[in-house]
Backbone as JSON, one array per atom type, in Angstrom:
{
  "sequence": "MTQNASAPVVERIDARHRYAILVDGKTAGFTAYRDRDGQRVFFHTEIDDAFAGQGLASLLVHEALTDVRNSGKRIVPVCPYVAKYLTKHDEFTDITDPVTPDVLQWLDAELASS",
  "N": [[10.75, 10.27, 17.52], [7.27, 10.4, 17.3], [4.56, 10.71, 15.0], [1.54, 12.95, 15.13], [-1.32, 10.91, 14.51], [-3.77, 12.04, 13.8], [-3.64, 14.03, 12.36], [-4.55, 16.6, 9.9], [-3.99, 15.76, 6.54], [-2.53, 16.83, 3.29], [-2.31, 16.05, -0.23], [-1.99, 16.4, -3.23], [-3.75, 15.62, -6.0], [-2.8, 15.22, -9.33], [-4.42, 13.59, -10.83], [-6.48, 13.75, -11.01], [-7.68, 16.27, -10.91], [-7.54, 17.29, -8.38], [-7.2, 18.68, -4.82], [-6.52, 16.71, -1.76], [-8.07, 16.66, 1.69], [-6.84, 14.38, 4.06], [-8.03, 12.93, 6.77], [-6.7, 11.24, 9.54], [-5.6, 9.23, 7.48], [-8.57, 8.57, 5.61], [-9.8, 10.32, 3.03], [-11.31, 13.41, 3.64], [-12.11, 15.63, 2.2], [-11.99, 17.99, -0.47], [-10.29, 19.94, -3.03], [-11.18, 21.69, -5.95], [-9.42, 21.4, -9.2], [-8.82, 22.82, -12.58], [-6.38, 23.63, -15.06], [-4.98, 26.07, -16.71], [-3.16, 27.43, -18.96], [-0.82, 29.42, -17.68], [-2.11, 29.09, -15.44], [-4.17, 28.12, -12.0], [-6.74, 27.01, -11.58], [-9.9, 27.51, -9.46], [-12.79, 25.3, -9.15], [-14.55, 24.24, -7.05], [-14.62, 23.52, -3.97], [-15.28, 20.67, -0.98], [-15.93, 20.07, 1.74], [-16.52, 16.83, 3.42], [-19.73, 15.97, 5.54], [-19.14, 14.67, 7.99], [-17.02, 15.66, 8.25], [-17.02, 18.26, 8.73], [-16.56, 21.46, 10.57], [-14.22, 21.49, 11.6], [-12.06, 22.8, 10.46], [-11.11, 21.73, 7.87], [-11.26, 23.0, 5.9], [-10.58, 25.18, 5.32], [-7.38, 24.53, 5.71], [-6.86, 23.12, 3.9], [-7.54, 24.9, 1.54], [-5.29, 26.45, 2.22], [-3.27, 25.3, 2.0], [-3.18, 24.25, -0.7], [-3.2, 26.43, -2.26], [-0.9, 27.45, -1.18], [0.86, 25.2, -3.19], [0.33, 26.31, -4.7], [1.32, 28.37, -5.56], [4.5, 27.93, -5.03], [4.27, 26.67, -7.41], [5.0, 27.69, -9.67], [2.63, 28.9, -10.48], [-0.76, 31.04, -11.46], [-2.97, 31.62, -9.41], [-7.38, 32.01, -10.23], [-9.45, 32.42, -8.67], [-12.84, 31.01, -8.97], [-13.95, 29.2, -7.29], [-16.63, 30.19, -5.04], [-15.74, 29.33, -2.33], [-12.84, 29.02, -2.17], [-12.38, 31.82, -3.33], [-13.88, 33.3, -1.11], [-11.82, 32.88, 0.92], [-9.82, 34.18, -0.17], [-9.92, 36.74, 0.48], [-9.98, 37.23, 3.02], [-7.36, 36.15, 2.93], [-4.2, 38.16, 2.4], [-2.01, 37.16, 1.3], [-1.93, 36.25, -0.67], [-2.66, 37.78, -2.8], [-1.03, 38.67, -5.02], [-0.91, 36.87, -6.94], [-2.6, 36.15, -7.41], [-5.89, 36.04, -10.24], [-8.33, 37.61, -11.85], [-11.99, 36.56, -11.89], [-12.68, 36.15, -14.66], [-15.25, 36.54, -18.04], [-13.68, 34.92, -20.29], [-13.02, 33.17, -18.26], [-14.48, 31.32, -17.23], [-15.81, 31.06, -19.63], [-14.44, 29.01, -20.54], [-14.11, 26.85, -18.69], [-16.28, 25.81, -18.13], [-16.16, 24.5, -20.98], [-14.35, 23.16, -20.4], [-14.79, 21.45, -18.35], [-17.21, 19.92, -19.16], [-16.24, 18.32, -21.18], [-14.96, 16.26, -20.24]],
  "CA": [[9.46, 11.16, 17.35], [6.16, 9.39, 16.63], [3.77, 11.71, 14.35], [0.02, 13.0, 15.47], [-1.96, 10.82, 13.52], [-5.06, 12.51, 13.71], [-2.81, 16.02, 11.85], [-4.82, 16.3, 8.31], [-2.63, 15.88, 5.25], [-3.43, 17.5, 1.91], [-2.12, 15.91, -1.28], [-2.1, 16.88, -4.56], [-3.83, 14.53, -7.26], [-3.01, 15.61, -10.76], [-4.55, 12.7, -12.04], [-7.66, 13.45, -10.86], [-7.3, 17.42, -11.45], [-7.98, 18.06, -6.86], [-6.41, 18.46, -4.24], [-7.16, 16.02, -1.75], [-7.19, 16.32, 2.95], [-6.75, 12.98, 4.23], [-7.8, 12.83, 8.13], [-6.35, 9.1, 9.32], [-5.97, 8.1, 6.02], [-9.67, 8.82, 5.21], [-10.55, 11.67, 2.29], [-12.57, 14.97, 4.12], [-12.61, 16.62, 1.68], [-10.92, 18.24, -1.89], [-10.43, 21.73, -3.98], [-11.48, 20.57, -7.54], [-9.57, 22.64, -10.4], [-8.66, 22.69, -13.71], [-4.91, 24.51, -15.0], [-5.04, 27.15, -17.65], [-1.65, 28.1, -19.45], [-0.07, 29.29, -16.14], [-3.48, 29.48, -14.24], [-5.05, 27.01, -11.69], [-8.62, 27.58, -11.84], [-9.95, 26.81, -8.65], [-13.92, 25.58, -9.32], [-15.19, 23.65, -6.51], [-14.17, 22.29, -2.49], [-15.94, 20.24, -0.33], [-15.6, 18.59, 2.65], [-17.35, 15.65, 4.08], [-20.01, 16.01, 6.66], [-18.64, 13.86, 9.13], [-15.53, 16.32, 9.18], [-17.15, 19.17, 9.12], [-16.79, 22.2, 11.38], [-12.83, 21.6, 12.12], [-11.01, 23.74, 10.25], [-10.0, 21.14, 7.66], [-11.84, 23.14, 4.47], [-9.5, 26.22, 5.5], [-5.85, 24.2, 5.67], [-7.34, 22.28, 2.53], [-6.81, 25.6, 0.46], [-3.99, 27.23, 2.29], [-1.66, 24.38, 0.88], [-3.49, 24.16, -2.22], [-2.49, 28.09, -2.83], [0.6, 27.64, -1.41], [1.19, 24.37, -3.31], [0.22, 27.19, -6.55], [2.62, 29.57, -5.44], [5.06, 26.78, -5.06], [5.05, 25.78, -8.36], [5.01, 29.6, -10.21], [1.64, 29.77, -11.16], [-1.1, 32.38, -10.64], [-4.56, 31.3, -8.82], [-8.08, 32.02, -10.5], [-11.05, 31.75, -7.35], [-14.26, 30.4, -9.57], [-15.19, 28.68, -6.04], [-16.63, 30.7, -3.63], [-15.06, 29.17, -0.55], [-11.43, 30.01, -2.02], [-12.51, 33.78, -3.26], [-14.05, 34.18, 0.07], [-10.55, 32.42, 1.39], [-8.43, 35.12, -0.11], [-10.28, 37.85, 1.08], [-9.05, 37.0, 4.84], [-5.74, 36.18, 3.83], [-4.12, 38.52, 1.18], [-0.66, 36.87, 1.13], [-2.38, 35.18, -1.78], [-3.25, 38.38, -3.62], [-0.24, 38.95, -5.54], [-0.85, 35.66, -7.86], [-4.58, 35.67, -8.08], [-6.11, 37.25, -10.92], [-9.29, 37.83, -12.23], [-12.6, 35.44, -12.82], [-13.19, 36.5, -16.61], [-16.1, 35.48, -18.73], [-13.41, 33.76, -20.67], [-12.35, 31.96, -17.57], [-16.15, 30.67, -17.0], [-16.15, 29.68, -21.11], [-13.44, 27.85, -20.95], [-13.86, 26.15, -17.34], [-17.64, 24.92, -18.93], [-16.12, 23.62, -22.32], [-13.18, 21.66, -20.14], [-15.58, 20.21, -17.59], [-18.45, 19.57, -20.14], [-15.52, 17.33, -22.38], [-13.9, 15.78, -18.99]],
  "C": [[8.27, 10.56, 16.59], [4.99, 11.06, 15.58], [2.25, 11.43, 14.96], [-0.57, 12.57, 14.51], [-3.2, 11.23, 12.92], [-4.51, 14.2, 12.57], [-3.46, 15.35, 10.49], [-3.04, 16.14, 7.38], [-2.73, 15.84, 3.79], [-2.18, 17.0, 0.7], [-3.06, 15.67, -2.45], [-2.99, 15.42, -5.84], [-3.96, 14.99, -8.4], [-4.42, 14.99, -11.79], [-6.41, 13.05, -11.66], [-8.51, 15.58, -10.63], [-7.98, 17.83, -9.44], [-6.55, 18.29, -5.77], [-6.88, 18.03, -3.08], [-6.65, 16.29, -0.05], [-7.64, 15.42, 3.05], [-6.67, 13.31, 6.25], [-7.61, 10.96, 8.35], [-6.63, 8.64, 8.37], [-7.82, 8.16, 5.31], [-9.98, 10.31, 4.65], [-11.61, 12.3, 3.18], [-13.34, 15.24, 3.85], [-11.3, 17.23, 0.04], [-11.72, 19.81, -2.1], [-10.31, 20.77, -5.24], [-10.63, 22.56, -8.11], [-8.4, 22.0, -11.53], [-6.99, 24.0, -13.88], [-5.47, 25.1, -16.46], [-4.49, 27.98, -18.05], [-1.67, 28.56, -18.43], [-0.82, 29.48, -14.82], [-3.85, 28.28, -13.47], [-5.89, 27.46, -11.6], [-9.42, 26.9, -10.79], [-12.22, 26.77, -8.73], [-14.93, 25.15, -7.59], [-14.59, 23.13, -5.13], [-15.21, 22.35, -1.89], [-15.93, 19.51, 0.88], [-16.67, 18.11, 3.39], [-18.5, 16.56, 5.41], [-19.39, 15.98, 8.13], [-17.17, 14.53, 9.61], [-15.66, 17.82, 8.78], [-16.8, 20.06, 10.63], [-14.87, 22.25, 12.19], [-11.81, 22.13, 11.43], [-10.24, 23.1, 8.93], [-10.66, 22.64, 6.02], [-10.56, 24.99, 3.93], [-8.14, 26.16, 5.3], [-6.53, 23.93, 4.51], [-6.74, 24.14, 1.57], [-6.24, 26.14, 0.68], [-3.22, 26.51, 1.37], [-1.77, 24.67, -0.27], [-3.36, 25.48, -3.16], [-0.98, 28.45, -2.08], [1.19, 26.79, -1.97], [1.51, 25.06, -5.2], [1.26, 27.98, -6.51], [4.06, 28.84, -5.87], [5.93, 26.43, -6.91], [4.69, 26.97, -10.11], [3.21, 29.34, -11.03], [0.46, 29.91, -10.89], [-2.86, 31.24, -10.34], [-5.67, 31.51, -9.63], [-9.11, 31.42, -9.13], [-12.29, 31.94, -8.03], [-14.87, 30.01, -8.39], [-15.46, 29.16, -5.41], [-15.98, 30.73, -2.53], [-13.57, 30.19, -0.9], [-11.41, 31.15, -2.62], [-12.85, 34.06, -1.71], [-12.34, 34.06, 0.94], [-9.83, 33.65, 1.72], [-8.27, 36.4, -0.19], [-10.1, 38.13, 2.25], [-7.94, 37.08, 4.49], [-4.99, 36.71, 2.61], [-2.27, 38.37, 1.49], [-0.42, 36.35, -0.55], [-2.54, 36.33, -3.32], [-1.81, 39.17, -4.91], [-0.17, 37.91, -6.68], [-2.05, 35.36, -7.96], [-4.81, 36.8, -9.23], [-7.66, 36.95, -11.43], [-10.64, 37.07, -12.64], [-13.32, 36.31, -13.67], [-13.97, 35.63, -17.06], [-15.2, 34.52, -19.4], [-13.02, 33.37, -20.22], [-13.46, 30.87, -17.71], [-16.14, 30.36, -18.13], [-15.4, 28.14, -20.69], [-13.3, 26.85, -19.78], [-15.52, 25.37, -18.14], [-17.28, 24.16, -19.75], [-15.29, 22.78, -21.67], [-14.08, 20.62, -19.32], [-16.97, 19.41, -18.19], [-17.6, 18.47, -20.84], [-14.92, 16.59, -21.48], [-15.06, 14.52, -18.9]]
}
């Protein structure tokens, strides 16, 4: 059985704090996160213009959130795209935490130091 060469693949890249989505081996986009205690705080998602309109952002975020569930962490959707995705996919409601001023302050400090 041959694998479809164009099937997108999602990889977690811990060293870069992101999940990347690859199409034919090329990075088509990513969603970035930082870990805080038992939470994975998502703060930015982007898809390259060359790959826009293919549903890749939705696939990327779904795979990333599924990985968070499997790892036993909780989701904090600072990223507007992740937050919007969660309003339409309630299967992650049980592991989603609200975005609080504490989280935002922590994230600002975390990103400033990296």
